[in-house]
Each structure stands twice: as structure tokens, then as C-alpha cells.
C-alpha positions as CSV (number, residue, x, y, z in Angstrom):
1,X,-3.4,19.7,73.8
2,X,0.1,19.2,73.4
3,X,3.3,21.1,74.6
4,X,6.4,21.7,73.0
5,X,9.7,20.8,74.2
6,X,12.4,23.4,75.4
7,X,15.9,23.8,74.0
8,X,17.1,22.2,76.9
9,X,15.5,19.2,76.5
10,X,15.6,18.7,72.8
11,X,19.2,19.5,74.2
12,X,18.8,16.5,76.7
13,X,17.5,13.9,74.2
14,X,20.4,13.8,72.3
15,X,23.0,14.4,74.9
16,X,20.9,10.7,76.2
17,X,21.3,8.8,72.7
18,X,24.8,9.4,71.8
19,X,27.1,6.2,72.5
20,X,29.4,6.0,75.0
21,X,32.8,6.7,73.5
22,X,31.4,8.9,70.6
23,X,33.7,11.9,69.3
24,X,31.1,14.4,68.8
25,X,31.3,18.1,67.1
26,X,28.1,20.4,68.3
27,X,27.0,23.2,66.5
28,X,25.5,26.2,67.2
29,X,22.6,26.8,69.4
30,X,20.3,24.2,69.7
31,X,23.4,21.6,69.6
32,X,25.9,23.6,72.1
33,X,23.4,22.9,74.5
34,X,24.4,18.7,74.7
35,X,27.2,19.6,76.6
36,X,25.3,20.6,79.6
37,X,23.3,17.0,79.6
38,X,26.0,14.5,79.0
39,X,25.5,11.9,81.1
40,X,28.1,12.0,83.7
41,X,28.6,7.5,83.0
42,X,29.2,7.8,79.9
43,X,32.7,9.4,78.0
44,X,32.1,11.5,75.3
45,X,34.9,13.5,73.7
46,X,33.5,16.9,72.5
47,X,35.3,19.0,69.3
48,X,35.1,22.6,68.2
49,X,36.3,23.5,65.0
50,X,38.6,26.4,66.7
51,X,40.4,23.5,67.2
52,X,39.8,21.9,71.1
53,X,39.2,18.1,71.5
54,X,38.0,17.0,74.8
55,X,36.5,20.6,75.9
56,X,34.2,20.5,79.3
57,X,31.8,23.4,80.8
58,X,33.0,26.6,81.4
59,X,32.0,29.4,83.6
60,X,29.7,31.9,82.5
61,X,31.1,34.4,85.5
62,X,34.7,34.1,84.7
63,X,36.3,36.9,81.7
64,X,35.7,35.6,78.8
65,X,38.9,34.1,77.1
66,X,38.5,33.9,73.1
67,X,40.8,31.2,72.9
68,X,38.5,28.5,75.2
69,X,35.3,29.0,73.4
70,X,32.7,26.5,71.7
71,X,30.7,27.2,68.0
72,X,28.5,29.2,70.2
73,X,31.0,31.5,71.3
74,X,30.6,30.6,74.6
75,X,33.3,29.7,77.5
76,X,34.3,26.3,78.1
77,X,37.4,24.5,80.1
78,X,39.7,22.0,78.9
79,X,39.0,18.5,80.5
80,X,42.1,16.2,81.8
81,X,43.5,14.7,78.4
82,X,42.7,17.4,75.8
83,X,44.4,18.8,73.8
84,X,44.3,22.2,71.4
85,X,45.5,22.0,67.4
86,X,45.3,24.5,64.8
87,X,42.5,24.8,62.3
88,X,44.5,22.5,59.7
89,X,44.6,19.6,62.2
90,X,41.4,20.4,63.7
91,X,39.6,20.1,59.9
92,X,41.7,17.1,59.1
93,X,39.6,15.4,61.7
94,X,36.3,16.5,60.2
95,X,37.2,15.8,56.8
96,X,39.0,12.4,57.5
97,X,35.8,10.8,58.8
98,X,37.7,11.2,62.8
99,X,34.3,12.1,64.0
100,X,31.9,9.5,64.9
101,X,28.9,12.1,65.3
102,X,28.2,16.0,64.6
103,X,25.1,18.1,65.8
104,X,23.8,20.9,63.9
105,X,20.9,22.9,63.4
106,X,18.8,23.1,60.5
107,X,16.5,26.0,58.6
108,X,15.7,22.8,56.5
109,X,15.7,19.2,56.3
110,X,14.1,17.6,53.2
111,X,13.0,13.8,53.3
112,X,15.8,12.5,51.9
113,X,18.2,14.1,54.3
114,X,19.7,17.1,52.8
115,X,20.6,19.5,55.0
116,X,20.1,23.6,54.4
117,X,21.6,25.5,57.6
118,X,23.7,28.2,56.2
119,X,21.9,30.3,54.1
120,X,17.9,31.8,53.6
121,X,18.7,34.0,51.1
122,X,17.0,36.7,53.1
123,X,18.0,40.5,52.8
124,X,19.1,41.0,56.1
125,X,20.9,37.7,56.6
126,X,24.7,36.8,56.9
127,X,25.4,34.0,55.0
128,X,27.5,31.8,57.6
129,X,29.0,28.1,56.0
130,X,31.4,27.8,59.5
131,X,32.7,24.3,59.2
132,X,29.6,23.1,58.4
133,X,30.3,21.5,54.6
134,X,32.9,19.8,56.0
135,X,31.1,18.2,59.1
136,X,28.4,16.9,57.1
137,X,30.6,15.2,54.6
138,X,33.2,14.2,56.9
139,X,31.5,12.8,60.3
140,X,30.0,9.3,60.2
141,X,26.5,10.4,61.8
142,X,24.7,13.8,61.6
143,X,21.8,14.5,63.9
144,X,20.2,18.3,63.5
145,X,18.1,19.6,66.1
146,X,15.5,22.4,65.8
147,X,11.9,24.0,65.9
148,X,9.7,21.9,63.9
149,X,8.1,25.0,62.2
150,X,9.4,28.7,61.5
151,X,8.1,31.4,63.7
152,X,5.6,31.9,60.7
153,X,4.7,28.6,61.3
154,X,6.2,27.4,58.0
155,X,7.5,23.5,58.0
156,X,11.3,22.9,58.1
157,X,11.1,19.2,57.2
158,X,10.2,19.6,53.3
159,X,9.9,17.3,50.1
160,X,12.8,19.3,48.9
161,X,15.1,22.0,50.4
162,X,14.5,25.5,49.0
163,X,17.6,26.8,50.9
164,X,21.1,26.5,49.2
165,X,22.7,23.1,50.7
166,X,24.9,21.9,53.5
167,X,24.8,18.3,51.6
168,X,22.9,16.2,50.1
169,X,21.8,12.9,51.8
170,X,23.2,13.7,55.3
171,X,20.8,13.4,57.9
172,X,20.8,10.1,60.1
173,X,18.0,11.6,62.4
174,X,16.0,14.7,63.2
175,X,15.4,16.2,67.3
176,X,12.4,19.0,66.9
177,X,10.4,20.9,69.5
178,X,7.4,18.0,68.5
179,X,9.3,14.4,67.6
180,X,12.4,12.8,67.0
181,X,12.2,11.5,63.6
182,X,15.0,9.0,61.7
183,X,15.7,9.8,58.2
184,X,15.5,5.9,56.7
185,X,16.1,5.0,53.0
186,X,12.4,4.2,52.7
187,X,11.4,7.4,54.1
188,X,11.0,9.8,57.6
189,X,9.7,7.4,59.9
190,X,8.9,9.2,63.6
191,X,9.9,7.3,66.7
192,X,8.9,9.9,69.5
193,X,6.3,12.4,69.7
194,X,5.3,14.9,72.3
195,X,2.4,13.5,75.0
196,X,-0.7,15.0,73.3
197,X,0.8,15.1,69.7
198,X,-1.1,13.1,67.3
199,X,0.4,11.9,64.1
200,X,-1.9,13.5,61.6
201,X,-1.2,16.9,63.6
202,X,2.2,15.8,63.2
203,X,1.8,15.3,59.8
204,X,0.1,18.9,58.9
205,X,3.2,20.8,60.2
206,X,5.5,18.8,57.8
207,X,5.4,19.2,53.9
208,X,6.4,15.9,53.1
209,X,5.3,12.3,53.9
210,X,5.8,10.4,57.3
211,X,5.4,7.0,59.0
212,X,5.1,6.3,62.2
213,X,6.8,3.4,64.5
214,X,5.2,0.8,66.0
215,X,7.1,1.5,68.8
216,X,6.5,5.3,68.7
217,X,6.9,6.7,72.4
218,X,5.6,9.3,73.9
219,X,7.8,12.7,75.6
220,X,6.9,14.3,78.2
221,X,8.1,17.9,78.6
222,X,7.7,19.2,82.1
């Protein structure tokens, strides 16, 4: 019997893997939660597309200031030394390779690291590109956070994406509620799995071949 990681536990894993001194953009959903789990001994500078560099936690009980929000439209604060720019400068940072890392959600990730995260083609959904295409093209690294399968049990890690792409061969690492998987030139490498999860079961929930690292570690949801 295996347990699943919560959204906050996924975010915590990502936060602890971000190197000190990185400039990081956090996308909507689970990525936004990463900000709440950043180690206090690391100097990590957060960027958001609406033009904030150096954002900190916001007071959820304070009146919402639409000038101080993150990608999920949650309140944030300005840390000492932070700055506010217009969209031109903000997107120039994204497109110009000035961000070390971006963390995004996904509908699908392919075996080659292709990302689809803006449109499923469903009749009742509204496509939402946002700044994702700029981020995946400009950031030096891309981490993806998501549930391993859809609510209907369909794999979200696939051989080839069937949804419109955000970027080709852009994903470096995938964090799901079941595992951490690195995207390598020779395929997908499982570096961690939740306690109680077997590799065979993980493979059955994934629609492309996986390999397991010799030092694969166990994650213990609590």
C-alpha cells in the first residue's frame, strides 16, 4: 500500500531542491505553494510575470491589493531590496535567460520533456497561455509539479503529448504525488518514489518507459 504526497509536500520537495541564490518564477497551483516552503537559510529571489522581483509571503487576512499578487492571484509582500517593473521588463527577464528556474504545472509531460500545460481542448475549458511559453523558452531550468495521473486515472507522463505544446524538450525534472523523475537524454529516470510504491506499479501508471536510479530514495508522506 502506498501513500500519495499532498500538494504541500510536493511543493516542499521542490523548495528544498532549489539552489541558494537562484532567481525563480513560480506558476499557478502547486508551484505557487513552493514559496511557503523555501528554507530560511537560502537566499532565493522570486519573480512573477506581473512585474515583481523579490516577493515574499502575503497576509491572507488583509484586503487584497491587486498590485501585489502572485500567479495564483494570492496576496504577496515586498521583501527588502525587491522591485516592481512593467510587463516589458518582466518578460525581458523571462525571455532573456535571466531566470535560473521556473516551476510550472502540467497537463502532460512527454518522455522527451515536452510540456503541455495551457489547453486540453475540452469544450468547457478556457485556454490559458499566460507567460508559460516565454518562461519555458527563457528559463535555464524547468521543474514540473503535478499529480501523476488525471482524476480519471489516465497517465499524465506520456510518450508523446496529445495536447497543444507549451514547449519542446524543456522539462528537466518532474515532481508528482508518487515520484520524482529526471528527464535525461536517454529517457526518464526515477530518483525517488513514495514509501510503499513499487517500480512496477509506478510504471503501470506511466505511459512511457521509466528507468530507476540505483540510489532511488523513498519519500515518506506524513
